[in-house]
C-alpha positions in Angstrom: -7.2 6.7 50.2 -5.2 9.3 48.2 -5.9 8.3 44.7 -3.0 9.2 42.5 -3.0 10.4 38.7 -1.3 7.6 35.7 0.9 5.3 37.1 4.0 3.7 34.4 6.5 1.4 34.2 8.2 -0.8 31.5 11.2 0.2 29.3 12.1 2.5 26.9 9.0 2.7 24.9 7.8 4.3 27.6 10.1 6.6 29.2 9.9 9.4 26.7 13.1 8.5 25.2 14.0 9.2 22.2 14.0 12.8 19.5 11.9 16.1 19.4 9.9 16.1 16.0 8.3 19.7 14.9 7.8 21.0 17.8 6.4 18.3 20.5 7.6 18.2 23.9 10.1 14.9 24.6 8.1 13.1 26.8 6.6 9.4 27.5 3.0 9.0 25.8 1.8 7.8 29.7 2.8 12.4 30.6 0.7 12.8 27.0 -2.2 10.5 29.3 -2.0 12.5 31.9 -1.7 15.8 30.5 -5.0 14.9 28.6 -6.6 13.9 31.9 -5.6 17.3 33.6 -3.5 15.2 36.0 -0.6 13.7 37.1 2.3 11.2 36.0 4.6 8.6 37.5 6.8 7.1 35.5 9.0 3.8 37.0 10.0 2.7 33.7 13.4 2.1 33.0 15.2 1.8 29.4 16.9 -1.5 28.8 14.1 -2.9 31.3 13.2 -6.7 30.6 10.2 -8.1 31.8 11.8 -9.7 34.7 14.1 -6.3 35.9 10.1 -5.2 35.7 8.9 -7.7 38.0 11.9 -7.3 40.4 12.4 -3.4 40.4 9.5 -1.3 39.3 6.4 -3.6 40.7 7.6 -2.9 44.5 7.7 0.6 43.8 3.8 0.2 43.2 2.0 2.2 46.3 -1.4 3.7 46.7 -3.7 3.9 44.0 -3.5 5.4 40.7 -6.1 6.3 38.1 -4.9 4.2 34.9 -1.6 2.2 35.0 0.2 1.7 32.3 2.8 -1.2 30.7 4.4 -1.3 27.3 7.5 -4.7 28.5 9.2 -7.0 25.4 11.4 -4.7 23.5 14.5 -6.1 25.2 13.1 -9.4 25.3 14.0 -10.4 21.6 16.4 -12.8 22.4 16.1 -16.5 23.8 11.9 -15.4 23.9 10.3 -17.4 25.6 6.4 -17.4 25.5 5.6 -19.0 29.1 8.0 -17.1 31.5 7.5 -13.8 29.4 3.5 -14.5 29.9 3.5 -15.4 33.6 6.0 -12.6 34.0 3.7 -9.9 32.6 0.7 -12.0 34.0 2.4 -10.2 37.6 3.1 -6.7 35.7 -0.9 -7.0 34.8 -2.5 -8.2 38.3 -0.4 -5.8 40.5 -1.5 -2.7 38.3 -5.4 -4.2 38.9 -4.4 -3.9 42.2 -3.3 -0.6 42.5 -5.7 1.3 39.1 -8.7 1.8 38.6 -7.6 0.8 35.1 -5.0 -1.1 34.4 -3.7 -1.5 29.7 -0.4 -2.8 28.8 0.6 -1.9 25.2 2.1 -4.1 22.1 5.4 -3.1 20.6 4.7 -1.1 17.1 6.1 -3.2 13.9 8.2 -0.2 13.2 10.2 -1.5 16.5 14.2 -2.8 14.9 15.8 -4.9 16.9 20.4 -4.6 16.4 22.1 -7.6 14.4 18.2 -9.1 13.1 16.2 -8.8 10.1 13.3 -7.0 9.9 11.8 -9.5 8.5 12.5 -11.6 12.0 11.9 -9.0 14.2 8.4 -8.3 12.4 7.5 -12.5 13.1 8.8 -11.6 16.8 6.4 -8.7 17.3 3.9 -10.4 15.8 4.5 -13.5 18.2 5.4 -11.0 21.4 2.1 -9.1 21.0 -0.3 -12.5 20.8 1.1 -13.0 24.3 0.4 -10.1 25.3 -3.2 -9.5 24.1 -3.4 -13.2 25.6 -2.5 -12.3 29.2 -3.9 -8.7 28.9 -7.6 -10.3 28.4 -6.8 -12.8 31.0 -6.2 -11.0 33.6 -9.1 -8.2 32.2 -7.3 -5.6 31.5 -7.3 -3.4 28.6 -5.2 -3.9 25.4 -3.1 -0.6 24.1 -3.1 -1.7 20.6 0.3 -0.1 19.2 1.3 -3.0 16.5 -0.7 -1.0 13.7 0.4 2.2 14.5 3.1 4.8 14.7 3.3 4.4 11.0 4.2 7.7 10.1 7.5 9.3 8.5 8.1 10.9 11.7 6.7 8.6 13.9 10.1 6.4 14.9 13.8 7.9 15.6 16.0 7.3 13.0 17.9 3.7 15.7 14.1 2.5 14.9 14.5 1.5 18.9 12.2 4.3 20.1 9.3 6.8 19.1 10.3 10.2 18.5 8.8 12.8 19.9 5.8 12.7 17.8 5.4 8.9 18.1 5.0 9.4 21.4 1.7 11.5 20.8 0.9 8.8 18.2 0.7 6.5 20.9 -0.8 8.3 23.9 -3.3 8.7 20.9 -4.3 5.1 20.6 -4.3 4.9 24.3 -6.7 7.5 24.3 -9.4 6.1 22.3 -9.2 2.6 24.2 -9.5 4.4 27.7 -12.1 6.3 26.7 -14.5 3.3 25.0 -13.4 1.6 28.9 -15.7 4.6 29.7 -12.9 7.7 30.7 -13.1 11.0 30.3 -10.6 13.4 29.2 -10.0 16.7 30.0 -8.3 17.9 27.4 -7.5 17.2 23.6 -4.3 15.8 22.6 -2.8 16.9 19.4 -3.5 15.6 16.4 0.4 14.1 14.6 -1.4 15.0 11.0 -1.1 18.5 11.8 2.3 18.8 12.7 4.5 20.6 10.0 8.4 20.4 10.4 10.7 23.0 9.8 13.3 22.3 6.7 15.9 22.4 9.7 13.8 19.4 12.0 13.8 17.5 9.1 17.6 18.2 7.5 18.6 17.1 11.0 16.2 14.2 10.8 17.4 13.3 7.6 21.8 13.6 8.3 20.9 11.6 11.4 19.4 8.8 9.2 22.3 9.1 6.7 24.7 8.6 10.1 23.0 5.9 11.1 23.5 4.4 8.0 27.1 5.5 7.0 27.6 3.4 10.9 26.1 0.1 9.7 27.7 -0.1 6.2 31.2 0.9 8.0 31.0 -1.6 10.5 29.5 -4.3 8.4 32.6 -3.4 5.7 35.8 -3.9 8.7 33.7 -7.3 9.9 33.9 -8.3 6.1 37.9 -7.0 6.2 38.3 -8.7 9.4 36.7 -12.1 7.7 39.0 -12.2 5.2 41.6 -11.7 7.2 41.0 -14.1 9.0 41.0 -16.7 6.1 43.9 -15.4 4.9 45.6 -16.3 7.6 44.0 -19.7 8.0 
């Protein structure tokens, strides 16, 4: 049976969605891992996918045999998070990857991830709970854990929306994944670039800062409108 390269299932943390910075290509960390292996990559991950959608829509697309299977799920499952249900669905993903790959690995979510309409403290607490389930299920399924929880901490790692890695963050995630796979005995053909050596031009910095300011300005504008609407409603009452 022909063996393919890297296959990825999950959400936007695996699609490469996010801004390009510092001359680093905007591509998935799965694609970076495949590049380091001098192999091809197949990305079934979809922006906005819930873990249930990964099971229903992406797992049936797995065909044949792959060297590595990667998964990253949960960024869209914060609302009404059910640990038991999430764990059951993640188990299906792990077992499917185990059947179709030589090595299967599942990523935790970075603590710097932000969720709209949720405070950073609540988001961080829920991220830790979700990642605990990821680690337990992945261990039980004898798959590897790509631990992004403590990673992606650089100044330029996350996009201004706080919901996606920048291209630099994708590269950081790839290096974490490569270190995990290396410990499992995988040997790479190329060395991944070091994000610490990336120097952003002044133009890149200005664009990034402007995008952050625009987002904050939009947030405060929405908050003012919300308060004005509430005050108007109270006045009519």
